[in-house]
Every structure is written in structure tokens, then in C-alpha cells.
mmCIF file of the N, C-alpha and C atoms, coordinates in Angstrom:
data_MODEL
# 
_entry.id   MODEL 
# 
loop_
_atom_site.group_PDB 
_atom_site.id 
_atom_site.type_symbol 
_atom_site.label_atom_id 
_atom_site.label_alt_id 
_atom_site.label_comp_id 
_atom_site.label_asym_id 
_atom_site.label_entity_id 
_atom_site.label_seq_id 
_atom_site.pdbx_PDB_ins_code 
_atom_site.Cartn_x 
_atom_site.Cartn_y 
_atom_site.Cartn_z 
_atom_site.occupancy 
_atom_site.B_iso_or_equiv 
_atom_site.pdbx_formal_charge 
_atom_site.auth_seq_id 
_atom_site.auth_comp_id 
_atom_site.auth_asym_id 
_atom_site.auth_atom_id 
_atom_site.pdbx_PDB_model_num 
ATOM 1   N N  . ARG A 1 1  ? 0.962  -1.186  0.274   1.00 0.00 ? 1  ARG A N  1 
ATOM 2   C CA . ARG A 1 1  ? -0.029 0.014   -0.037  1.00 0.00 ? 1  ARG A CA 1 
ATOM 3   C C  . ARG A 1 1  ? 0.975  0.990   0.039   1.00 0.00 ? 1  ARG A C  1 
ATOM 4   N N  . GLY A 1 2  ? 1.318  2.026   -1.490  1.00 0.00 ? 2  GLY A N  1 
ATOM 5   C CA . GLY A 1 2  ? 1.696  2.921   -1.126  1.00 0.00 ? 2  GLY A CA 1 
ATOM 6   C C  . GLY A 1 2  ? 3.884  2.702   -1.384  1.00 0.00 ? 2  GLY A C  1 
ATOM 7   N N  . LEU A 1 3  ? 3.694  1.672   -0.669  1.00 0.00 ? 3  LEU A N  1 
ATOM 8   C CA . LEU A 1 3  ? 4.973  1.382   -0.715  1.00 0.00 ? 3  LEU A CA 1 
ATOM 9   C C  . LEU A 1 3  ? 5.807  0.693   -2.188  1.00 0.00 ? 3  LEU A C  1 
ATOM 10  N N  . GLY A 1 4  ? 4.966  0.485   -3.295  1.00 0.00 ? 4  GLY A N  1 
ATOM 11  C CA . GLY A 1 4  ? 5.667  0.146   -4.804  1.00 0.00 ? 4  GLY A CA 1 
ATOM 12  C C  . GLY A 1 4  ? 6.869  -0.820  -4.473  1.00 0.00 ? 4  GLY A C  1 
ATOM 13  N N  . GLU A 1 5  ? 7.568  -0.468  -5.195  1.00 0.00 ? 5  GLU A N  1 
ATOM 14  C CA . GLU A 1 5  ? 8.862  -1.601  -5.095  1.00 0.00 ? 5  GLU A CA 1 
ATOM 15  C C  . GLU A 1 5  ? 10.074 -1.532  -3.885  1.00 0.00 ? 5  GLU A C  1 
ATOM 16  N N  . ARG A 1 6  ? 9.335  -0.931  -2.935  1.00 0.00 ? 6  ARG A N  1 
ATOM 17  C CA . ARG A 1 6  ? 10.651 -0.512  -1.688  1.00 0.00 ? 6  ARG A CA 1 
ATOM 18  C C  . ARG A 1 6  ? 10.959 -1.753  -0.993  1.00 0.00 ? 6  ARG A C  1 
ATOM 19  N N  . PRO A 1 7  ? 11.737 -2.170  -0.857  1.00 0.00 ? 7  PRO A N  1 
ATOM 20  C CA . PRO A 1 7  ? 12.095 -3.404  0.254   1.00 0.00 ? 7  PRO A CA 1 
ATOM 21  C C  . PRO A 1 7  ? 12.022 -3.173  1.751   1.00 0.00 ? 7  PRO A C  1 
ATOM 22  N N  . VAL A 1 8  ? 11.158 -3.954  2.120   1.00 0.00 ? 8  VAL A N  1 
ATOM 23  C CA . VAL A 1 8  ? 10.522 -4.118  3.525   1.00 0.00 ? 8  VAL A CA 1 
ATOM 24  C C  . VAL A 1 8  ? 11.338 -5.183  4.296   1.00 0.00 ? 8  VAL A C  1 
ATOM 25  N N  . LEU A 1 9  ? 11.537 -4.963  5.181   1.00 0.00 ? 9  LEU A N  1 
ATOM 26  C CA . LEU A 1 9  ? 11.939 -6.041  6.153   1.00 0.00 ? 9  LEU A CA 1 
ATOM 27  C C  . LEU A 1 9  ? 11.212 -5.795  7.400   1.00 0.00 ? 9  LEU A C  1 
ATOM 28  N N  . VAL A 1 10 ? 10.306 -6.923  8.024   1.00 0.00 ? 10 VAL A N  1 
ATOM 29  C CA . VAL A 1 10 ? 9.581  -7.083  8.986   1.00 0.00 ? 10 VAL A CA 1 
ATOM 30  C C  . VAL A 1 10 ? 9.905  -7.814  9.966   1.00 0.00 ? 10 VAL A C  1 
ATOM 31  N N  . PHE A 1 11 ? 10.181 -7.218  11.169  1.00 0.00 ? 11 PHE A N  1 
ATOM 32  C CA . PHE A 1 11 ? 10.242 -8.370  12.664  1.00 0.00 ? 11 PHE A CA 1 
ATOM 33  C C  . PHE A 1 11 ? 9.200  -8.371  13.220  1.00 0.00 ? 11 PHE A C  1 
ATOM 34  N N  . HIS A 1 12 ? 8.910  -9.485  13.886  1.00 0.00 ? 12 HIS A N  1 
ATOM 35  C CA . HIS A 1 12 ? 7.810  -9.697  14.486  1.00 0.00 ? 12 HIS A CA 1 
ATOM 36  C C  . HIS A 1 12 ? 7.654  -10.941 15.592  1.00 0.00 ? 12 HIS A C  1 
ATOM 37  N N  . GLY A 1 13 ? 7.720  -10.637 16.608  1.00 0.00 ? 13 GLY A N  1 
ATOM 38  C CA . GLY A 1 13 ? 8.046  -11.658 17.904  1.00 0.00 ? 13 GLY A CA 1 
ATOM 39  C C  . GLY A 1 13 ? 6.720  -12.285 17.868  1.00 0.00 ? 13 GLY A C  1 
ATOM 40  N N  . ASP A 1 14 ? 7.537  -13.726 18.027  1.00 0.00 ? 14 ASP A N  1 
ATOM 41  C CA . ASP A 1 14 ? 6.182  -15.083 18.436  1.00 0.00 ? 14 ASP A CA 1 
ATOM 42  C C  . ASP A 1 14 ? 5.065  -14.984 19.355  1.00 0.00 ? 14 ASP A C  1 
ATOM 43  N N  . ARG A 1 15 ? 5.480  -13.931 20.520  1.00 0.00 ? 15 ARG A N  1 
ATOM 44  C CA . ARG A 1 15 ? 4.939  -14.106 21.869  1.00 0.00 ? 15 ARG A CA 1 
ATOM 45  C C  . ARG A 1 15 ? 4.464  -12.724 21.958  1.00 0.00 ? 15 ARG A C  1 
ATOM 46  N N  . ASP A 1 16 ? 4.225  -11.917 20.765  1.00 0.00 ? 16 ASP A N  1 
ATOM 47  C CA . ASP A 1 16 ? 3.547  -10.651 20.619  1.00 0.00 ? 16 ASP A CA 1 
ATOM 48  C C  . ASP A 1 16 ? 1.710  -10.977 21.044  1.00 0.00 ? 16 ASP A C  1 
ATOM 49  N N  . THR A 1 17 ? 1.358  -10.317 21.788  1.00 0.00 ? 17 THR A N  1 
ATOM 50  C CA . THR A 1 17 ? 0.162  -9.927  22.502  1.00 0.00 ? 17 THR A CA 1 
ATOM 51  C C  . THR A 1 17 ? -0.949 -9.256  21.916  1.00 0.00 ? 17 THR A C  1 
ATOM 52  N N  . LEU A 1 18 ? -0.283 -8.225  21.666  1.00 0.00 ? 18 LEU A N  1 
ATOM 53  C CA . LEU A 1 18 ? -0.798 -6.545  20.973  1.00 0.00 ? 18 LEU A CA 1 
ATOM 54  C C  . LEU A 1 18 ? -1.315 -6.947  19.792  1.00 0.00 ? 18 LEU A C  1 
ATOM 55  N N  . ILE A 1 19 ? -0.060 -7.481  18.431  1.00 0.00 ? 19 ILE A N  1 
ATOM 56  C CA . ILE A 1 19 ? -0.551 -8.022  17.411  1.00 0.00 ? 19 ILE A CA 1 
ATOM 57  C C  . ILE A 1 19 ? -0.176 -9.185  17.187  1.00 0.00 ? 19 ILE A C  1 
ATOM 58  N N  . PRO A 1 20 ? -0.985 -10.133 17.252  1.00 0.00 ? 20 PRO A N  1 
ATOM 59  C CA . PRO A 1 20 ? -0.392 -11.837 16.960  1.00 0.00 ? 20 PRO A CA 1 
ATOM 60  C C  . PRO A 1 20 ? 0.048  -11.686 15.494  1.00 0.00 ? 20 PRO A C  1 
ATOM 61  N N  . ILE A 1 21 ? 1.181  -12.884 15.708  1.00 0.00 ? 21 ILE A N  1 
ATOM 62  C CA . ILE A 1 21 ? 2.190  -12.943 14.513  1.00 0.00 ? 21 ILE A CA 1 
ATOM 63  C C  . ILE A 1 21 ? 1.074  -13.193 13.237  1.00 0.00 ? 21 ILE A C  1 
ATOM 64  N N  . GLU A 1 22 ? -0.030 -14.027 13.301  1.00 0.00 ? 22 GLU A N  1 
ATOM 65  C CA . GLU A 1 22 ? -0.564 -14.141 12.632  1.00 0.00 ? 22 GLU A CA 1 
ATOM 66  C C  . GLU A 1 22 ? -1.039 -13.005 11.697  1.00 0.00 ? 22 GLU A C  1 
ATOM 67  N N  . GLN A 1 23 ? -1.230 -11.955 12.495  1.00 0.00 ? 23 GLN A N  1 
ATOM 68  C CA . GLN A 1 23 ? -1.839 -10.818 11.634  1.00 0.00 ? 23 GLN A CA 1 
ATOM 69  C C  . GLN A 1 23 ? -0.446 -9.958  10.954  1.00 0.00 ? 23 GLN A C  1 
ATOM 70  N N  . GLY A 1 24 ? 0.654  -10.218 11.607  1.00 0.00 ? 24 GLY A N  1 
ATOM 71  C CA . GLY A 1 24 ? 1.432  -9.543  10.791  1.00 0.00 ? 24 GLY A CA 1 
ATOM 72  C C  . GLY A 1 24 ? 2.111  -10.246 10.001  1.00 0.00 ? 24 GLY A C  1 
ATOM 73  N N  . ARG A 1 25 ? 2.041  -11.618 9.615   1.00 0.00 ? 25 ARG A N  1 
ATOM 74  C CA . ARG A 1 25 ? 2.385  -12.337 8.178   1.00 0.00 ? 25 ARG A CA 1 
ATOM 75  C C  . ARG A 1 25 ? 1.116  -12.104 7.288   1.00 0.00 ? 25 ARG A C  1 
ATOM 76  N N  . GLN A 1 26 ? 0.011  -12.123 7.684   1.00 0.00 ? 26 GLN A N  1 
ATOM 77  C CA . GLN A 1 26 ? -0.938 -11.478 6.654   1.00 0.00 ? 26 GLN A CA 1 
ATOM 78  C C  . GLN A 1 26 ? -0.614 -10.055 6.285   1.00 0.00 ? 26 GLN A C  1 
ATOM 79  N N  . LEU A 1 27 ? -0.363 -9.164  6.977   1.00 0.00 ? 27 LEU A N  1 
ATOM 80  C CA . LEU A 1 27 ? -0.045 -7.921  6.481   1.00 0.00 ? 27 LEU A CA 1 
ATOM 81  C C  . LEU A 1 27 ? 1.227  -7.907  5.742   1.00 0.00 ? 27 LEU A C  1 
ATOM 82  N N  . PHE A 1 28 ? 1.995  -8.745  5.798   1.00 0.00 ? 28 PHE A N  1 
ATOM 83  C CA . PHE A 1 28 ? 3.391  -8.934  5.554   1.00 0.00 ? 28 PHE A CA 1 
ATOM 84  C C  . PHE A 1 28 ? 2.897  -9.729  3.885   1.00 0.00 ? 28 PHE A C  1 
ATOM 85  N N  . GLU A 1 29 ? 2.365  -10.766 3.718   1.00 0.00 ? 29 GLU A N  1 
ATOM 86  C CA . GLU A 1 29 ? 1.818  -10.900 2.434   1.00 0.00 ? 29 GLU A CA 1 
ATOM 87  C C  . GLU A 1 29 ? 1.235  -9.987  1.434   1.00 0.00 ? 29 GLU A C  1 
ATOM 88  N N  . ASP A 1 30 ? 0.786  -8.795  2.046   1.00 0.00 ? 30 ASP A N  1 
ATOM 89  C CA . ASP A 1 30 ? -0.031 -7.948  0.816   1.00 0.00 ? 30 ASP A CA 1 
ATOM 90  C C  . ASP A 1 30 ? 1.014  -6.822  0.710   1.00 0.00 ? 30 ASP A C  1 
ATOM 91  N N  . ILE A 1 31 ? 2.309  -6.973  1.384   1.00 0.00 ? 31 ILE A N  1 
ATOM 92  C CA . ILE A 1 31 ? 3.458  -6.080  0.798   1.00 0.00 ? 31 ILE A CA 1 
ATOM 93  C C  . ILE A 1 31 ? 4.077  -6.228  -0.596  1.00 0.00 ? 31 ILE A C  1 
ATOM 94  N N  . PRO A 1 32 ? 3.956  -5.489  -1.502  1.00 0.00 ? 32 PRO A N  1 
ATOM 95  C CA . PRO A 1 32 ? 4.720  -5.657  -2.979  1.00 0.00 ? 32 PRO A CA 1 
ATOM 96  C C  . PRO A 1 32 ? 5.982  -5.866  -2.641  1.00 0.00 ? 32 PRO A C  1 
ATOM 97  N N  . GLY A 1 33 ? 6.708  -6.100  -3.930  1.00 0.00 ? 33 GLY A N  1 
ATOM 98  C CA . GLY A 1 33 ? 8.183  -5.799  -4.060  1.00 0.00 ? 33 GLY A CA 1 
ATOM 99  C C  . GLY A 1 33 ? 9.008  -6.509  -3.027  1.00 0.00 ? 33 GLY A C  1 
ATOM 100 N N  . PRO A 1 34 ? 10.440 -6.486  -2.858  1.00 0.00 ? 34 PRO A N  1 
ATOM 101 C CA . PRO A 1 34 ? 11.313 -7.206  -2.194  1.00 0.00 ? 34 PRO A CA 1 
ATOM 102 C C  . PRO A 1 34 ? 10.808 -7.013  -0.608  1.00 0.00 ? 34 PRO A C  1 
ATOM 103 N N  . LYS A 1 35 ? 10.775 -8.240  -0.271  1.00 0.00 ? 35 LYS A N  1 
ATOM 104 C CA . LYS A 1 35 ? 10.374 -8.305  1.317   1.00 0.00 ? 35 LYS A CA 1 
ATOM 105 C C  . LYS A 1 35 ? 11.079 -9.481  2.117   1.00 0.00 ? 35 LYS A C  1 
ATOM 106 N N  . GLU A 1 36 ? 11.439 -9.191  3.146   1.00 0.00 ? 36 GLU A N  1 
ATOM 107 C CA . GLU A 1 36 ? 11.789 -10.351 4.289   1.00 0.00 ? 36 GLU A CA 1 
ATOM 108 C C  . GLU A 1 36 ? 11.098 -10.326 5.675   1.00 0.00 ? 36 GLU A C  1 
ATOM 109 N N  . PHE A 1 37 ? 10.656 -11.694 6.221   1.00 0.00 ? 37 PHE A N  1 
ATOM 110 C CA . PHE A 1 37 ? 10.071 -11.734 7.199   1.00 0.00 ? 37 PHE A CA 1 
ATOM 111 C C  . PHE A 1 37 ? 10.831 -12.301 8.246   1.00 0.00 ? 37 PHE A C  1 
ATOM 112 N N  . VAL A 1 38 ? 11.319 -11.784 9.384   1.00 0.00 ? 38 VAL A N  1 
ATOM 113 C CA . VAL A 1 38 ? 11.814 -12.402 10.468  1.00 0.00 ? 38 VAL A CA 1 
ATOM 114 C C  . VAL A 1 38 ? 11.096 -12.683 11.617  1.00 0.00 ? 38 VAL A C  1 
ATOM 115 N N  . GLN A 1 39 ? 10.437 -14.051 12.052  1.00 0.00 ? 39 GLN A N  1 
ATOM 116 C CA . GLN A 1 39 ? 10.058 -14.144 13.459  1.00 0.00 ? 39 GLN A CA 1 
ATOM 117 C C  . GLN A 1 39 ? 11.025 -14.206 14.233  1.00 0.00 ? 39 GLN A C  1 
ATOM 118 N N  . THR A 1 40 ? 11.011 -13.536 15.291  1.00 0.00 ? 40 THR A N  1 
ATOM 119 C CA . THR A 1 40 ? 11.495 -13.359 16.467  1.00 0.00 ? 40 THR A CA 1 
ATOM 120 C C  . THR A 1 40 ? 11.278 -14.310 17.675  1.00 0.00 ? 40 THR A C  1 
ATOM 121 N N  . PRO A 1 41 ? 12.012 -15.640 17.555  1.00 0.00 ? 41 PRO A N  1 
ATOM 122 C CA . PRO A 1 41 ? 11.330 -16.487 19.154  1.00 0.00 ? 41 PRO A CA 1 
ATOM 123 C C  . PRO A 1 41 ? 11.543 -15.747 20.319  1.00 0.00 ? 41 PRO A C  1 
ATOM 124 N N  . GLY A 1 42 ? 10.510 -15.630 21.096  1.00 0.00 ? 42 GLY A N  1 
ATOM 125 C CA . GLY A 1 42 ? 10.656 -15.465 22.338  1.00 0.00 ? 42 GLY A CA 1 
ATOM 126 C C  . GLY A 1 42 ? 10.295 -14.013 22.684  1.00 0.00 ? 42 GLY A C  1 
ATOM 127 N N  . ALA A 1 43 ? 10.178 -13.015 21.634  1.00 0.00 ? 43 ALA A N  1 
ATOM 128 C CA . ALA A 1 43 ? 10.097 -11.755 21.375  1.00 0.00 ? 43 ALA A CA 1 
ATOM 129 C C  . ALA A 1 43 ? 8.728  -11.425 21.674  1.00 0.00 ? 43 ALA A C  1 
ATOM 130 N N  . GLU A 1 44 ? 8.248  -10.383 22.347  1.00 0.00 ? 44 GLU A N  1 
ATOM 131 C CA . GLU A 1 44 ? 6.836  -9.702  22.599  1.00 0.00 ? 44 GLU A CA 1 
ATOM 132 C C  . GLU A 1 44 ? 6.473  -8.383  21.802  1.00 0.00 ? 44 GLU A C  1 
ATOM 133 N N  . HIS A 1 45 ? 5.683  -7.749  21.633  1.00 0.00 ? 45 HIS A N  1 
ATOM 134 C CA . HIS A 1 45 ? 5.673  -6.364  21.018  1.00 0.00 ? 45 HIS A CA 1 
ATOM 135 C C  . HIS A 1 45 ? 6.775  -5.532  21.013  1.00 0.00 ? 45 HIS A C  1 
ATOM 136 N N  . VAL A 1 46 ? 7.230  -5.219  19.794  1.00 0.00 ? 46 VAL A N  1 
ATOM 137 C CA . VAL A 1 46 ? 8.428  -4.202  19.664  1.00 0.00 ? 46 VAL A CA 1 
ATOM 138 C C  . VAL A 1 46 ? 9.446  -4.771  20.560  1.00 0.00 ? 46 VAL A C  1 
ATOM 139 N N  . GLN A 1 47 ? 9.619  -6.025  20.644  1.00 0.00 ? 47 GLN A N  1 
ATOM 140 C CA . GLN A 1 47 ? 11.075 -6.531  21.380  1.00 0.00 ? 47 GLN A CA 1 
ATOM 141 C C  . GLN A 1 47 ? 12.059 -7.330  21.015  1.00 0.00 ? 47 GLN A C  1 
ATOM 142 N N  . SER A 1 48 ? 11.877 -7.544  19.458  1.00 0.00 ? 48 SER A N  1 
ATOM 143 C CA . SER A 1 48 ? 12.588 -8.127  18.623  1.00 0.00 ? 48 SER A CA 1 
ATOM 144 C C  . SER A 1 48 ? 13.939 -7.692  18.942  1.00 0.00 ? 48 SER A C  1 
ATOM 145 N N  . TYR A 1 49 ? 14.631 -6.385  18.629  1.00 0.00 ? 49 TYR A N  1 
ATOM 146 C CA . TYR A 1 49 ? 15.795 -6.056  19.298  1.00 0.00 ? 49 TYR A CA 1 
ATOM 147 C C  . TYR A 1 49 ? 16.242 -6.065  20.289  1.00 0.00 ? 49 TYR A C  1 
ATOM 148 N N  . THR A 1 50 ? 15.529 -5.932  21.533  1.00 0.00 ? 50 THR A N  1 
ATOM 149 C CA . THR A 1 50 ? 15.997 -6.751  22.760  1.00 0.00 ? 50 THR A CA 1 
ATOM 150 C C  . THR A 1 50 ? 16.203 -8.086  22.809  1.00 0.00 ? 50 THR A C  1 
ATOM 151 N N  . VAL A 1 51 ? 15.687 -8.926  22.187  1.00 0.00 ? 51 VAL A N  1 
ATOM 152 C CA . VAL A 1 51 ? 15.823 -10.245 22.198  1.00 0.00 ? 51 VAL A CA 1 
ATOM 153 C C  . VAL A 1 51 ? 17.037 -10.612 21.457  1.00 0.00 ? 51 VAL A C  1 
ATOM 154 N N  . MET A 1 52 ? 17.050 -10.225 20.277  1.00 0.00 ? 52 MET A N  1 
ATOM 155 C CA . MET A 1 52 ? 18.141 -10.710 19.151  1.00 0.00 ? 52 MET A CA 1 
ATOM 156 C C  . MET A 1 52 ? 19.625 -9.737  19.235  1.00 0.00 ? 52 MET A C  1 
ATOM 157 N N  . GLY A 1 53 ? 19.513 -8.880  19.829  1.00 0.00 ? 53 GLY A N  1 
ATOM 158 C CA . GLY A 1 53 ? 20.657 -7.654  19.907  1.00 0.00 ? 53 GLY A CA 1 
ATOM 159 C C  . GLY A 1 53 ? 21.342 -7.586  18.726  1.00 0.00 ? 53 GLY A C  1 
ATOM 160 N N  . LYS A 1 54 ? 22.289 -7.992  18.695  1.00 0.00 ? 54 LYS A N  1 
ATOM 161 C CA . LYS A 1 54 ? 23.562 -7.830  17.528  1.00 0.00 ? 54 LYS A CA 1 
ATOM 162 C C  . LYS A 1 54 ? 23.377 -8.321  16.280  1.00 0.00 ? 54 LYS A C  1 
ATOM 163 N N  . ALA A 1 55 ? 22.384 -10.067 16.310  1.00 0.00 ? 55 ALA A N  1 
ATOM 164 C CA . ALA A 1 55 ? 21.730 -10.655 15.437  1.00 0.00 ? 55 ALA A CA 1 
ATOM 165 C C  . ALA A 1 55 ? 21.046 -9.636  14.802  1.00 0.00 ? 55 ALA A C  1 
ATOM 166 N N  . TYR A 1 56 ? 19.993 -8.735  15.392  1.00 0.00 ? 56 TYR A N  1 
ATOM 167 C CA . TYR A 1 56 ? 18.665 -7.999  14.492  1.00 0.00 ? 56 TYR A CA 1 
ATOM 168 C C  . TYR A 1 56 ? 19.657 -7.028  13.566  1.00 0.00 ? 56 TYR A C  1 
ATOM 169 N N  . GLU A 1 57 ? 20.824 -6.001  14.485  1.00 0.00 ? 57 GLU A N  1 
ATOM 170 C CA . GLU A 1 57 ? 21.302 -5.183  13.683  1.00 0.00 ? 57 GLU A CA 1 
ATOM 171 C C  . GLU A 1 57 ? 21.956 -6.175  12.285  1.00 0.00 ? 57 GLU A C  1 
ATOM 172 N N  . ALA A 1 58 ? 22.745 -7.031  12.430  1.00 0.00 ? 58 ALA A N  1 
ATOM 173 C CA . ALA A 1 58 ? 23.247 -7.947  11.489  1.00 0.00 ? 58 ALA A CA 1 
ATOM 174 C C  . ALA A 1 58 ? 22.590 -8.061  10.277  1.00 0.00 ? 58 ALA A C  1 
ATOM 175 N N  . LYS A 1 59 ? 21.354 -8.460  10.619  1.00 0.00 ? 59 LYS A N  1 
ATOM 176 C CA . LYS A 1 59 ? 20.098 -8.454  9.820   1.00 0.00 ? 59 LYS A CA 1 
ATOM 177 C C  . LYS A 1 59 ? 19.762 -7.163  9.153   1.00 0.00 ? 59 LYS A C  1 
ATOM 178 N N  . VAL A 1 60 ? 19.626 -6.708  9.546   1.00 0.00 ? 60 VAL A N  1 
ATOM 179 C CA . VAL A 1 60 ? 18.790 -5.539  8.800   1.00 0.00 ? 60 VAL A CA 1 
ATOM 180 C C  . VAL A 1 60 ? 20.217 -4.730  8.037   1.00 0.00 ? 60 VAL A C  1 
ATOM 181 N N  . VAL A 1 61 ? 21.400 -4.862  8.230   1.00 0.00 ? 61 VAL A N  1 
ATOM 182 C CA . VAL A 1 61 ? 22.600 -4.398  7.579   1.00 0.00 ? 61 VAL A CA 1 
ATOM 183 C C  . VAL A 1 61 ? 22.686 -5.390  6.186   1.00 0.00 ? 61 VAL A C  1 
ATOM 184 N N  . ASP A 1 62 ? 22.624 -6.496  6.459   1.00 0.00 ? 62 ASP A N  1 
ATOM 185 C CA . ASP A 1 62 ? 22.584 -7.692  5.400   1.00 0.00 ? 62 ASP A CA 1 
ATOM 186 C C  . ASP A 1 62 ? 21.730 -7.486  4.340   1.00 0.00 ? 62 ASP A C  1 
ATOM 187 N N  . PHE A 1 63 ? 20.067 -7.452  4.981   1.00 0.00 ? 63 PHE A N  1 
ATOM 188 C CA . PHE A 1 63 ? 19.138 -7.170  4.184   1.00 0.00 ? 63 PHE A CA 1 
ATOM 189 C C  . PHE A 1 63 ? 19.356 -5.768  3.198   1.00 0.00 ? 63 PHE A C  1 
ATOM 190 N N  . PHE A 1 64 ? 19.513 -4.613  3.481   1.00 0.00 ? 64 PHE A N  1 
ATOM 191 C CA . PHE A 1 64 ? 19.640 -3.601  2.712   1.00 0.00 ? 64 PHE A CA 1 
ATOM 192 C C  . PHE A 1 64 ? 21.009 -3.795  1.987   1.00 0.00 ? 64 PHE A C  1 
ATOM 193 N N  . LYS A 1 65 ? 22.274 -4.310  2.488   1.00 0.00 ? 65 LYS A N  1 
ATOM 194 C CA . LYS A 1 65 ? 23.386 -4.552  1.705   1.00 0.00 ? 65 LYS A CA 1 
ATOM 195 C C  . LYS A 1 65 ? 22.642 -5.354  0.332   1.00 0.00 ? 65 LYS A C  1 
ATOM 196 N N  . ALA A 1 66 ? 21.990 -6.284  0.653   1.00 0.00 ? 66 ALA A N  1 
ATOM 197 C CA . ALA A 1 66 ? 21.776 -7.376  -0.576  1.00 0.00 ? 66 ALA A CA 1 
ATOM 198 C C  . ALA A 1 66 ? 20.671 -6.576  -1.665  1.00 0.00 ? 66 ALA A C  1 
ATOM 199 N N  . GLN A 1 67 ? 20.018 -5.624  -0.755  1.00 0.00 ? 67 GLN A N  1 
ATOM 200 C CA . GLN A 1 67 ? 18.990 -4.833  -1.732  1.00 0.00 ? 67 GLN A CA 1 
ATOM 201 C C  . GLN A 1 67 ? 19.705 -3.761  -2.581  1.00 0.00 ? 67 GLN A C  1 
ATOM 202 N N  . MET A 1 68 ? 20.562 -3.117  -2.254  1.00 0.00 ? 68 MET A N  1 
ATOM 203 C CA . MET A 1 68 ? 21.266 -2.348  -2.736  1.00 0.00 ? 68 MET A CA 1 
ATOM 204 C C  . MET A 1 68 ? 22.149 -2.912  -3.759  1.00 0.00 ? 68 MET A C  1 
ATOM 205 N N  . GLN A 1 69 ? 22.535 -4.298  -3.472  1.00 0.00 ? 69 GLN A N  1 
ATOM 206 C CA . GLN A 1 69 ? 23.333 -5.137  -4.645  1.00 0.00 ? 69 GLN A CA 1 
ATOM 207 C C  . GLN A 1 69 ? 22.428 -5.649  -5.747  1.00 0.00 ? 69 GLN A C  1 
ATOM 208 N N  . SER A 1 70 ? 21.400 -6.089  -5.465  1.00 0.00 ? 70 SER A N  1 
ATOM 209 C CA . SER A 1 70 ? 20.310 -6.455  -6.537  1.00 0.00 ? 70 SER A CA 1 
ATOM 210 C C  . SER A 1 70 ? 20.258 -5.198  -7.588  1.00 0.00 ? 70 SER A C  1 
ATOM 211 N N  . LYS A 1 71 ? 20.133 -4.037  -7.056  1.00 0.00 ? 71 LYS A N  1 
ATOM 212 C CA . LYS A 1 71 ? 20.127 -2.965  -7.991  1.00 0.00 ? 71 LYS A CA 1 
ATOM 213 C C  . LYS A 1 71 ? 21.069 -2.811  -8.975  1.00 0.00 ? 71 LYS A C  1 
ATOM 214 N N  . LEU A 1 72 ? 22.362 -2.462  -8.465  1.00 0.00 ? 72 LEU A N  1 
ATOM 215 C CA . LEU A 1 72 ? 23.596 -2.737  -9.173  1.00 0.00 ? 72 LEU A CA 1 
ATOM 216 C C  . LEU A 1 72 ? 23.728 -3.772  -10.077 1.00 0.00 ? 72 LEU A C  1 
ATOM 217 N N  . ASP A 1 73 ? 23.414 -4.908  -9.968  1.00 0.00 ? 73 ASP A N  1 
ATOM 218 C CA . ASP A 1 73 ? 23.251 -6.037  -11.108 1.00 0.00 ? 73 ASP A CA 1 
ATOM 219 C C  . ASP A 1 73 ? 22.816 -6.142  -11.783 1.00 0.00 ? 73 ASP A C  1 
# 
């Protein structure tokens, strides 16, 4: 919805009680263009970074590096 072909990286905790992960996945499926869904085991709402720490940061960097590289190919 208004995203066009922008890359989207979604993190969603599997213990989120505010927005159930099924709803997050459903919304994710409606996103056009390049995208990736990361299910964070043990994370509640907006807690993916807290649970994942440096792995979260690495995932973000790797995702956008890959997206930038695909634009150069």
C-alpha cells in the first residue's frame, strides 16, 4: 500500500499479544516488492531488538546490502 517496490524488512515476535503474529504475516503477504519476514522467537511486541541484539543489527545491514547489490546487478 503505497510502498511500490521499496524493500521491506519486517520483524515480528512470536510472543506478541498486542498484534498476533498471524496478523503480522497477513499484512506482510500484502506488501509488494522485495521483502523479508523475520520471526523472533520469544519476543513480545516491539521486542525483537531486545531479544536479538547484534543479530538484529546484522540482519538489517545484510538485508539492505543485498537490496542495494540487486539494484547494481
